[in-house]
VONU-106592 format. One record per atom (N, C-alpha, C): atom name; y, x, z; residue number from 1. Coordinates in steps of 0.001 Angstrom, whole numbers, plus 500000, padded with zeros to 6 digits. Each point is the difference from the previous one (the first is absolute). Example, Ala and Ser with C-alpha at 12.3 -4.5 7.8 and 13.67 -1.06 7.14 Angstrom:
BEGIN
> atom | c2 | c1 | c3 | n
> N | 494310 | 513190 | 507800 | 1;
> CA | 501190 | 499110 | 500000 | 1;
> C | 501200 | 500900 | 500000 | 1;
> N | 501050 | 499650 | 499280 | 2;
> CA | 501190 | 500820 | 500060 | 2;
> C | 501090 | 499230 | 500730 | 2;
This chain:
BEGIN
> atom | c2 | c1 | c3 | n
> N | 398395 | 635323 | 084564 | 1;
> CA | 499610 | 501370 | 499476 | 1;
> C | 500779 | 501054 | 500092 | 1;
> N | 500563 | 500288 | 501215 | 2;
> CA | 501636 | 500707 | 500167 | 2;
> C | 499222 | 501722 | 499898 | 2;
> N | 498383 | 500859 | 500214 | 3;
> CA | 499949 | 501259 | 499440 | 3;
> C | 500019 | 499837 | 498526 | 3;
> N | 499825 | 499291 | 499513 | 4;
> CA | 500018 | 499775 | 498373 | 4;
> C | 501480 | 500120 | 498997 | 4;
> N | 501158 | 499199 | 501530 | 5;
> CA | 500769 | 500121 | 499344 | 5;
> C | 500891 | 501113 | 500765 | 5;
> N | 499535 | 501007 | 500963 | 6;
> CA | 500952 | 501085 | 500303 | 6;
> C | 499261 | 501461 | 498471 | 6;
> N | 498890 | 499824 | 499781 | 7;
> CA | 499573 | 500670 | 499063 | 7;
> C | 501128 | 500003 | 498740 | 7;
> N | 499701 | 498972 | 499662 | 8;
> CA | 501172 | 500015 | 498785 | 8;
> C | 501086 | 499589 | 500216 | 8;
> N | 500478 | 500534 | 500986 | 9;
> CA | 501544 | 500308 | 500857 | 9;
> C | 499876 | 501261 | 499571 | 9;
> N | 498427 | 500401 | 500388 | 10;
> CA | 500621 | 501609 | 500226 | 10;
> C | 499623 | 500927 | 498583 | 10;
> N | 499419 | 498641 | 499245 | 11;
> CA | 499899 | 501172 | 498605 | 11;
> C | 501087 | 499554 | 499050 | 11;
> N | 501013 | 498730 | 500289 | 12;
> CA | 501121 | 499880 | 499457 | 12;
> C | 501039 | 500928 | 500473 | 12;
> N | 500071 | 500526 | 500839 | 13;
> CA | 500762 | 501462 | 500543 | 13;
> C | 499897 | 500804 | 499502 | 13;
> N | 498657 | 500457 | 499249 | 14;
> CA | 499537 | 501135 | 500036 | 14;
> C | 500376 | 499993 | 498246 | 14;
> N | 499898 | 498944 | 499471 | 15;
> CA | 500013 | 500006 | 498981 | 15;
> C | 502233 | 499982 | 499416 | 15;
> N | 500380 | 499351 | 500879 | 16;
> CA | 501691 | 500161 | 499954 | 16;
> C | 500107 | 501565 | 499741 | 16;
> N | 499217 | 500869 | 500865 | 17;
> CA | 499838 | 501283 | 499893 | 17;
> C | 500370 | 500845 | 499661 | 17;
> N | 498672 | 499514 | 498470 | 18;
> CA | 499579 | 500458 | 498607 | 18;
> C | 501357 | 499652 | 499437 | 18;
> N | 500813 | 499319 | 500199 | 19;
> CA | 501671 | 500499 | 499382 | 19;
> C | 499531 | 498892 | 498665 | 19;
> N | 499095 | 499218 | 499705 | 20;
> CA | 500627 | 499587 | 498284 | 20;
> C | 500148 | 498107 | 501040 | 20;
> N | 500656 | 499765 | 498730 | 21;
> CA | 500272 | 498149 | 500078 | 21;
> C | 499660 | 499034 | 500062 | 21;
> N | 498722 | 500398 | 499381 | 22;
> CA | 498632 | 499556 | 499753 | 22;
> C | 499342 | 499818 | 501270 | 22;
> N | 500296 | 499535 | 501394 | 23;
> CA | 499452 | 499830 | 501127 | 23;
> C | 498410 | 499700 | 499348 | 23;
> N | 499929 | 498262 | 499780 | 24;
> CA | 499086 | 499436 | 500245 | 24;
> C | 498293 | 500677 | 498550 | 24;
> N | 501063 | 500490 | 499391 | 25;
> CA | 498995 | 501154 | 499022 | 25;
> C | 498944 | 500809 | 500973 | 25;
> N | 500936 | 500845 | 500604 | 26;
> CA | 499657 | 500902 | 500771 | 26;
> C | 499206 | 499490 | 501361 | 26;
> N | 499899 | 499225 | 500503 | 27;
> CA | 499310 | 499829 | 501360 | 27;
> C | 499064 | 498989 | 499005 | 27;
> N | 499735 | 499915 | 498456 | 28;
> CA | 498978 | 499309 | 499826 | 28;
> C | 499222 | 501117 | 499708 | 28;
> N | 500301 | 500971 | 500087 | 29;
> CA | 499301 | 501413 | 499612 | 29;
> C | 499453 | 500693 | 501031 | 29;
> N | 500793 | 499780 | 501211 | 30;
> CA | 499643 | 500617 | 501232 | 30;
> C | 498647 | 499531 | 500607 | 30;
> N | 500523 | 498285 | 499819 | 31;
> CA | 499040 | 499393 | 500317 | 31;
> C | 498339 | 500292 | 499422 | 31;
> N | 500443 | 500547 | 498860 | 32;
> CA | 498431 | 499738 | 498980 | 32;
> C | 499336 | 501616 | 500231 | 32;
> N | 500943 | 501171 | 500121 | 33;
> CA | 499482 | 501315 | 500616 | 33;
> C | 499687 | 499845 | 501597 | 33;
> N | 500835 | 499299 | 500836 | 34;
> CA | 499374 | 500397 | 501661 | 34;
> C | 499067 | 498807 | 500377 | 34;
> N | 499255 | 499149 | 499067 | 35;
> CA | 499090 | 499419 | 500373 | 35;
> C | 498605 | 500213 | 499472 | 35;
> N | 498915 | 500705 | 500868 | 36;
> CA | 499239 | 500568 | 499319 | 36;
> C | 499246 | 498865 | 499071 | 36;
> N | 498584 | 500881 | 499314 | 37;
> CA | 499545 | 499485 | 498580 | 37;
> C | 499747 | 498652 | 500067 | 37;
> N | 498934 | 500387 | 501080 | 38;
> CA | 499121 | 498371 | 500266 | 38;
> C | 501098 | 498819 | 500287 | 38;
> N | 501372 | 500348 | 500381 | 39;
> CA | 500552 | 498380 | 500621 | 39;
> C | 500638 | 499655 | 498979 | 39;
> N | 499638 | 500559 | 498710 | 40;
> CA | 500185 | 499121 | 498528 | 40;
> C | 499289 | 498900 | 499907 | 40;
> N | 498837 | 500346 | 500390 | 41;
> CA | 498650 | 499027 | 499524 | 41;
> C | 499757 | 498861 | 501286 | 41;
> N | 500724 | 499788 | 501289 | 42;
> CA | 499988 | 499540 | 500991 | 42;
> C | 500483 | 498837 | 499823 | 42;
> N | 499315 | 498947 | 500490 | 43;
> CA | 499282 | 498482 | 499515 | 43;
> C | 501479 | 499183 | 500541 | 43;
> N | 500408 | 500728 | 501435 | 44;
> CA | 501600 | 499892 | 500414 | 44;
> C | 500847 | 500152 | 499412 | 44;
> N | 500052 | 500189 | 499164 | 45;
> CA | 501264 | 500111 | 499143 | 45;
> C | 500145 | 498948 | 498994 | 45;
> N | 499023 | 499118 | 499624 | 46;
> CA | 499985 | 499014 | 499446 | 46;
> C | 500511 | 498608 | 500564 | 46;
> N | 500274 | 500139 | 501471 | 47;
> CA | 499493 | 499204 | 500642 | 47;
> C | 501400 | 500054 | 501024 | 47;
> N | 501613 | 500145 | 499250 | 48;
> CA | 500773 | 500037 | 501347 | 48;
> C | 499957 | 498663 | 501016 | 48;
> N | 499562 | 498814 | 499738 | 49;
> CA | 499913 | 499105 | 500985 | 49;
> C | 499952 | 500439 | 501488 | 49;
> N | 498478 | 500464 | 499573 | 50;
> CA | 499342 | 500256 | 501168 | 50;
> C | 501204 | 501828 | 500698 | 50;
> N | 499811 | 499093 | 501528 | 51;
> CA | 500408 | 501768 | 500705 | 51;
> C | 499508 | 500422 | 500365 | 51;
> N | 500101 | 501616 | 500585 | 52;
> CA | 498968 | 500729 | 500132 | 52;
> C | 500946 | 500928 | 501148 | 52;
> N | 500956 | 499341 | 499899 | 53;
> CA | 501166 | 500527 | 501493 | 53;
> C | 500009 | 498558 | 501007 | 53;
> N | 499093 | 500011 | 500460 | 54;
> CA | 500659 | 498208 | 500995 | 54;
> C | 500725 | 500556 | 500966 | 54;
> N | 500576 | 498707 | 500732 | 55;
> CA | 500906 | 499856 | 501000 | 55;
> C | 498375 | 500302 | 501140 | 55;
> N | 500188 | 500068 | 501268 | 56;
> CA | 499378 | 500028 | 500951 | 56;
> C | 499417 | 498877 | 500451 | 56;
> N | 498655 | 499451 | 499862 | 57;
> CA | 499315 | 498594 | 500388 | 57;
> C | 500017 | 499494 | 498444 | 57;
> N | 500260 | 500583 | 498993 | 58;
> CA | 499806 | 499249 | 498722 | 58;
> C | 498887 | 500475 | 499553 | 58;
> N | 499127 | 498772 | 499520 | 59;
> CA | 498703 | 500384 | 499322 | 59;
> C | 500055 | 501150 | 499255 | 59;
> N | 499104 | 500578 | 499995 | 60;
> CA | 499777 | 501518 | 498881 | 60;
> C | 498547 | 499532 | 499472 | 60;
> N | 499560 | 498426 | 500239 | 61;
> CA | 499277 | 499797 | 498950 | 61;
> C | 500100 | 499997 | 498555 | 61;
> N | 501242 | 499616 | 499548 | 62;
> CA | 500098 | 500167 | 498449 | 62;
> C | 500076 | 501106 | 499031 | 62;
> N | 500044 | 501163 | 500963 | 63;
> CA | 500379 | 501466 | 499801 | 63;
> C | 498424 | 500377 | 499502 | 63;
> N | 499254 | 499835 | 501274 | 64;
> CA | 498892 | 500415 | 500264 | 64;
> C | 499057 | 499275 | 498549 | 64;
> N | 499525 | 499472 | 500265 | 65;
> CA | 499303 | 498689 | 498717 | 65;
> C | 500396 | 501024 | 498945 | 65;
> N | 501556 | 499587 | 499834 | 66;
> CA | 500468 | 500907 | 498334 | 66;
> C | 499329 | 501526 | 499806 | 66;
> N | 499915 | 501067 | 501029 | 67;
> CA | 499576 | 501133 | 500080 | 67;
> C | 498384 | 500008 | 499644 | 67;
> N | 499120 | 499233 | 500708 | 68;
> CA | 498992 | 499852 | 499742 | 68;
> C | 498839 | 499881 | 498863 | 68;
> N | 501425 | 499865 | 499341 | 69;
> CA | 499885 | 499304 | 497941 | 69;
> C | 500539 | 501263 | 499654 | 69;
> N | 500547 | 501204 | 500244 | 70;
> CA | 500907 | 500784 | 499644 | 70;
> C | 498591 | 501272 | 499930 | 70;
> N | 500192 | 500549 | 498813 | 71;
> CA | 499558 | 500653 | 499207 | 71;
> C | 499792 | 501936 | 500292 | 71;
> N | 501571 | 500223 | 500339 | 72;
> CA | 500207 | 500699 | 500865 | 72;
> C | 500242 | 500378 | 501307 | 72;
> N | 499714 | 499014 | 501098 | 73;
> CA | 499551 | 499594 | 501040 | 73;
> C | 499584 | 501203 | 500850 | 73;
> N | 498771 | 500679 | 499596 | 74;
> CA | 499762 | 501097 | 500800 | 74;
> C | 501202 | 501313 | 500159 | 74;
> N | 500813 | 500212 | 498294 | 75;
> CA | 501052 | 501174 | 499990 | 75;
> C | 500945 | 499328 | 501022 | 75;
> N | 501312 | 498689 | 500010 | 76;
> CA | 499714 | 499991 | 500728 | 76;
> C | 500097 | 499995 | 501462 | 76;
> N | 499066 | 499612 | 500491 | 77;
> CA | 499462 | 500135 | 501331 | 77;
> C | 500245 | 501762 | 500323 | 77;
> N | 499661 | 500823 | 499024 | 78;
> CA | 499866 | 501387 | 500487 | 78;
> C | 501379 | 500972 | 500355 | 78;
> N | 501075 | 498866 | 498812 | 79;
> CA | 500714 | 500417 | 499914 | 79;
> C | 500922 | 499782 | 501259 | 79;
> N | 499802 | 498694 | 500802 | 80;
> CA | 500615 | 499520 | 500899 | 80;
> C | 499656 | 500474 | 501089 | 80;
> N | 498591 | 500289 | 500378 | 81;
> CA | 499822 | 500850 | 500949 | 81;
> C | 500107 | 501383 | 500321 | 81;
> N | 500653 | 500888 | 499228 | 82;
> CA | 500482 | 501359 | 499734 | 82;
> C | 501398 | 499648 | 500254 | 82;
> N | 500124 | 499210 | 500443 | 83;
> CA | 501771 | 499892 | 500443 | 83;
> C | 500052 | 498553 | 501188 | 83;
> N | 499931 | 500921 | 501360 | 84;
> CA | 500063 | 498910 | 500888 | 84;
> C | 501244 | 499455 | 500248 | 84;
> N | 500836 | 499835 | 499360 | 85;
> CA | 501861 | 499644 | 500677 | 85;
> C | 499532 | 498845 | 498542 | 85;
> N | 499381 | 499167 | 498668 | 86;
> CA | 500059 | 499089 | 499448 | 86;
> C | 499865 | 498661 | 500812 | 86;
> N | 500835 | 499019 | 499300 | 87;
> CA | 500365 | 498932 | 500958 | 87;
> C | 498649 | 499172 | 499267 | 87;
> N | 500092 | 498259 | 500178 | 88;
> CA | 499518 | 499821 | 499104 | 88;
> C | 498199 | 500013 | 499474 | 88;
> N | 499532 | 498832 | 499094 | 89;
> CA | 498632 | 500273 | 499867 | 89;
> C | 499850 | 500919 | 498614 | 89;
> N | 499484 | 500939 | 500276 | 90;
> CA | 500167 | 500969 | 498884 | 90;
> C | 497813 | 499978 | 500000 | 90;
> N | 499641 | 499725 | 498345 | 91;
> CA | 498255 | 500242 | 500129 | 91;
> C | 499015 | 498837 | 501455 | 91;
> N | 500965 | 498939 | 499461 | 92;
> CA | 499271 | 498688 | 501259 | 92;
> C | 500146 | 500434 | 501201 | 92;
> N | 500600 | 501253 | 500179 | 93;
> CA | 500151 | 499528 | 501856 | 93;
> C | 501358 | 500471 | 500275 | 93;
> N | 500223 | 499572 | 501536 | 94;
> CA | 501444 | 500206 | 500290 | 94;
> C | 499843 | 501283 | 501206 | 94;
> N | 501353 | 499943 | 500505 | 95;
> CA | 499989 | 501532 | 500588 | 95;
> C | 499225 | 500389 | 501048 | 95;
> N | 499821 | 499002 | 500892 | 96;
> CA | 498886 | 499483 | 500884 | 96;
> C | 498678 | 500698 | 499808 | 96;
> N | 499546 | 499446 | 498951 | 97;
> CA | 498291 | 499743 | 499044 | 97;
> C | 499999 | 501906 | 499334 | 97;
> N | 501467 | 500024 | 499817 | 98;
> CA | 500070 | 501744 | 499890 | 98;
> C | 499749 | 500591 | 500825 | 98;
> N | 501057 | 500411 | 500970 | 99;
> CA | 499348 | 500528 | 500780 | 99;
> C | 498943 | 500309 | 501065 | 99;
> N | 499263 | 498522 | 499889 | 100;
> CA | 498946 | 500388 | 500391 | 100;
> C | 498673 | 500498 | 498796 | 100;
> N | 500432 | 499914 | 498869 | 101;
> CA | 498959 | 500794 | 499756 | 101;
> C | 500625 | 501861 | 499159 | 101;
> N | 501160 | 499914 | 500744 | 102;
> CA | 500401 | 501840 | 499884 | 102;
> C | 498608 | 500456 | 501232 | 102;
> N | 500497 | 498889 | 501661 | 103;
> CA | 499479 | 500362 | 500737 | 103;
> C | 498551 | 500820 | 500367 | 103;
> N | 499249 | 498661 | 498868 | 104;
> CA | 498491 | 500231 | 499733 | 104;
> C | 499536 | 501257 | 499004 | 104;
> N | 501090 | 500097 | 498859 | 105;
> CA | 499938 | 500771 | 499350 | 105;
> C | 499930 | 501347 | 500824 | 105;
> N | 500678 | 500496 | 501146 | 106;
> CA | 500553 | 500926 | 500534 | 106;
> C | 498606 | 500179 | 500968 | 106;
> N | 499549 | 498874 | 500437 | 107;
> CA | 498853 | 500062 | 500833 | 107;
> C | 498552 | 500493 | 499041 | 107;
> N | 500023 | 500175 | 499105 | 108;
> CA | 499104 | 499784 | 499133 | 108;
> C | 499472 | 501561 | 499745 | 108;
């Protein structure tokens, strides 16, 4: 989960800039406000054992199976389609699948 680690590290640095001695609370506040509202209802939050940021060649099937059951899958996919730089599984799709969907949307 290198992408998530980088996000957390950046948010931790930002929290430190806020000047509070209580960095974990600042980080929690930043995470709560930085994430879109639908993310709070995402099924992936309840399953930390499932990796949505896999190493090259590793199976994405468990993450995609979880996405198929998620109530906010459409919102998640829309979010991911809007940002071509996102890695990992979002809305039940990987980066290549989302690139194909973007091309299809542009052609239509």
